[in-house]
N, C-alpha and C positions, 0 to 999 in steps of 0.2 A: 856452347854458344847458341846453337840453333834452338835448343830446348828453352833457354832463358828468354830468347826473343819471342817465342810462341806464347810463353806464360804472360809476358808483359802485354802482348797484343790482345790477349783474352781478358785480362783484368781491366783494362781501360774501358772497353765497351760496357762491361757490367757496372762499373762505377757511374758512367754517364747515364745508363738506363735507370739506375736507382735515383739519381738526382732528378731526372725528368719526371719520374713517377711522384716524387715528393712535391715537386712544383705543381703538378696537375692536381694532386690531393688538396694542397693548400688553396688553390684557386677555387676548386669545387666547394670547399668548406666555407669560404668567404661568400661565394655566390648563394649558397643555401641559406646563410644567416641573413643576407640582405634582401632575399627575394620573398620573404614572408609578408603577404599583403594584409593578413588579419592576425590579431593577437591570438595566442593559444587560449582555449576556453578556461575561464576561471573556475576552479574547483574548490569547494569548501574544504577546510582542514579537517572536518568531521566526517566527510563522506565523499563519494566519487560522482555524485550527481551534480553537473554544472549548475551554477546559479540561474543561468538563462532558462534551463529546462525546469528548474524548480518554480520559477516565476510563471512559466507557461502552464504548469500543472495546477497551480493554486487557484481556487475560486474565491475572490474577495467581494464580489458584488452581492446585493441583497436579493437578486432574482437570477434565474438561469433558465436557458432553453435547452432541453434535452437533445443530445446528439445521438445518431445511430450507434449502437453497440454499447451504450452506457446503461448502467443500472443505478437504482437509487443509492445503493451502497457505494458504488464508485464515485458518485457525485458527492455524497456525504464525506467520503474519504478526502476528496480534493478540497472540500469546504472546511475540513477539520471540524465536522459537526456530527452529532448523533443522528443516525438515520431515523430514529423514532421522532425526533424533534421536527425534522423536515417533513416526515409523513403526517404529523399532526397539523403542521401549518398548512398543508395542502390537502388535508382530508383524504389521504390515500390509505386504504385499508391494507392489512397484511394479505398476501406476501409482498406488497409494495411494487406491483407491476407499474411500469411507466412506458411511454411511447415517444418516438422521435417528434421534435417540434413542440412538445408539451412544455408549457411555462411553469416553472416551479418558484415558489417563494422560499428563500433561504433564511431571511430575517423578517420578522413580523413588521408589516407596514399597512398602509391604507388599502393596498390591493389584496390583502390576505382574504378578506371576506368574499370578494368576487371570484378569486381563484378556488376557494373552498366550494363555492356554489357550482362552479364549472366542473370541478372534479367529482362532485357528488352525482352529477348527471352521468359522467363517464363511468363511475363505479357504482351505479344504481343497483347492480345485481347483488351487491353485498351490503345493504343498508345497515344491518345490525353491527357490522364491524366498524363502519365509518361513523356511526351515529354517536359513538362514545370516544371522543378524542383523548380522554384522560386514561384510557384503559392501560396504556403502556407506560405511563409516567407517574402514576399515583404512588404515594408513600403509604406506609402502614396505617397511619392515623386516618388518612382520607378513605382508605378501603373500609375501615371499621365504621366510619361515619356514614358512608353510602349504604352499607349493609344495614345499619341501624334504621335508616329511613325506609328501606325497602321491607324490612322485617321487624319494624319497631313493635308490633303487637305480639310478637312471639319471641321471647327472650331465648328460649332453647334453640330455635332455628338460627337465631343470630350467632350464638356461640358456635354452633356447628360450622357455619359458613366461615367465620373468622378463623377457626382452627384448620379449615380445609385449604386455606390460602397458603401455598408453599412459601417458606421463608426465603428461598433462593430468588424469588421475584424482587426482593428488596436489596439483597447483598449476594449476588451470584458469584460463586467462586469456581475455579477449575481445580479439581483434586490434584492433578499432576500435569506438569508441563514437561516437554522433552525437547532436546535440541533438534532443530530441523535438519542439520547436517554437521558432520565433524569437520573441523578446520580452525584456522587461526583467525581470531577477531582482529581485523585490520582497521576498523573505525568504530568508535563508540557513540552512544546516544548523547545528544546535547539538547538542553531545553532552550537554547538560544533561538531567536526568531528564524534565522537561516541555518541553524545547526542541523545535524543529522537526526532524523526522527526515528531512527532505529539503530541497528548494528549491521556492519558489513563483515561477512565471513568469506575468507579466501578458500579456493579449491580448484579442482580441475573440471574442465568442460565435460559434461555428461554425468557428473556425480549426482546421485539420487537425492532429491529434496523430499523430506517427509513432513507430514502434518504434525505440528507441535502439540495438538490436542484434538479430540474428536469434535466434529461439527459439520456444518453444511457450507459448500462452496457457493458464495454469493456473487463472486466476480471471477471471470477467467477470460483474459484477453490482453490486448496491447493498446487500448485507447488512451491510457493515462501516460502522457509524455513524461519522460524522466524515469519511468519504472520499467520500460521494456515489456516483456511478456510477464504478466502479473497474475497472481492468484490471491484472492482474499477469502478467508474462511471465517464464518460466524460460529463462535463456540457457544454463546448464549446471548441474552439481551444486553450484556455488559461488555463482552470481550470479542474483539476481532483480531486476526493475525494476517499479515501480508507477506508474500514471498515474491521478490522482484528480480528482474534481469535474467529470467530463465531462458534456457535454450529451447526446451520443449515442455509443453504443458500436458499433463497426463489425465486431467480431470475436467469435468464440465460443470457449468452452473447448475445449481440445485442438487448436485450430487452429495450424498452423505459420505463422510470419510471418518475413519477411526484414527486415533493417535498412532503414528508410525507408518501410515499408508503413504506410498509414493505418490506425490502430486505433480512433480515436475523434475527436470534435470537442470543442473547448473549451467549457466551461460554468461554472455556479456551483452545482451540486448540492451541498448541505451545506457551502456556503462563503459568505463575506461579500461576495465579488465574483467576477467572471469571471476565471478563471486556471487554470493547471495546477499541481497539486501533484505533484512528481516525486521518487521515492525509489529508492535502490539498496540492496539488502541483500547482504552477503557472509556466506554460511553462517549466515543467519538474523539477523545483526546489522546495524543501520543504519550506513551509511557516507556520507561526504560525496560527493554526485554530482559536484561540481566537480573532484574529484581524478581522475575518469575521463573526463569530457566534454572535448572539445578546446577550447583557448582561442580566444576570439573575437577 
């Protein structure tokens, strides 16, 4: 009799305690749902960069004022334009050095001539490079035509010069691409206006990110909103690759890298999860990286 009474007295407090905790949990759940002041960030179905950050990152104006920490390549990236085109419009010679508060023309307009004249004074130390704005954008026929005018009296010289122009200037290709990191592709490329401009690869924080091909680092920093810590590599005059949301960057601007060199470690800077956002640009335009990377 005593044992039975003790058991019942113990069971009742436990049941009451469980009911109390269930009530508290229900109240807290309802409070959490009703206390959200702002809606959750809208994320595209193709990637993890919120639309608000995409809008902040894009440059749609016809001109732009350079901000500290930016390079001509990062500006061209945001404007979805070829860096050579912007350099030509502004009469900026290679290696395309710019400075804060400098005004750039992104789309040809009435101010283009005045900006070119202003930049000519700024870059007067290298007049030979800036005096020929077509040097980086000519096609094969125009090269032959210009050489004919310069050496029209000597056919032999003309032939030698035409043959000495490397074919890769007109259709540059990369012999071999490699995956920047191993992992599952969780978001694919989309050509839609607000679609993912690359691919997203899942992984663990600290995983090594490698250069997909040899080239030169033309941007290394975190000035581009929506990309976090970003590295952009120029492989040739046609191709660029970008590696976003890194935890740590291991390279500096103007540094030469080989395919497979470690350039960063995976992270989640400006992203919803740990991953690598990888992009490839051809002459300033976004292209599907999977068309270049080897099949797994």
